[in-house]
N, C-alpha and C positions, 0 to 999 in steps of 0.2 A: 806603799809609799816609798819612793826613792829618797834616801838621805845622803848627805855629803859623805864621801868615802866608800859608799857601797860599790862593790865590784861584782859584775854579773856577766853571763855569757848569753848570746843569742845564737842558736844552732839551727838554721833553716835547712830543710831537706827539699830539694827540687827534683822532680821526676817527669819523664816524658811518657806518662801513661799509667803509672802505679797509683792505686787509690789507698793503699795501706802499707805499713811497714811491720814486719814480724821480727822479733828479737832472735838472735842466734844463740849458740851454746855458751858464748861468753858475754860479758857485760858491755861489749863495745860494738858488736856486729849487728846490723839490721839488714834485712832482705826485703826487696820490693815485692809487693803482691798486687796484681800479677807482675811477673818479671818485666822490668823496663829499665832503661838507662836512668840512673839516679845518682845524685851527688849530695854531699853534706859538707858544710864548712862551719867554722865558728868565728864569731866576733866577740872580743872581750872589751867591756866598756866600764869606765869608772865614772860615777856621778860626782860632780864637783859643784861648788857654789856658782861657778861661772859657766856651767853647762857640761855636757858629757866629754870625756876624753876616750877616743877609740884607740885601743892598744894594738889591735890587729892591723898588720900592714897589708895593703892591697897586693894581690899576686899578679 
């Protein structure tokens, strides 16, 4: 349940052919499997009484 003041992120991964992502040696890196062009980005959202506030600026 989303409550007022809750802050969360949505982190989609989009790929042109990969069906899976494998973790790298650190806590941040993922590798596409099979290898394919892949992007990841993050949206930060705050739940408010009047609806969501999206904090991430469009690039």
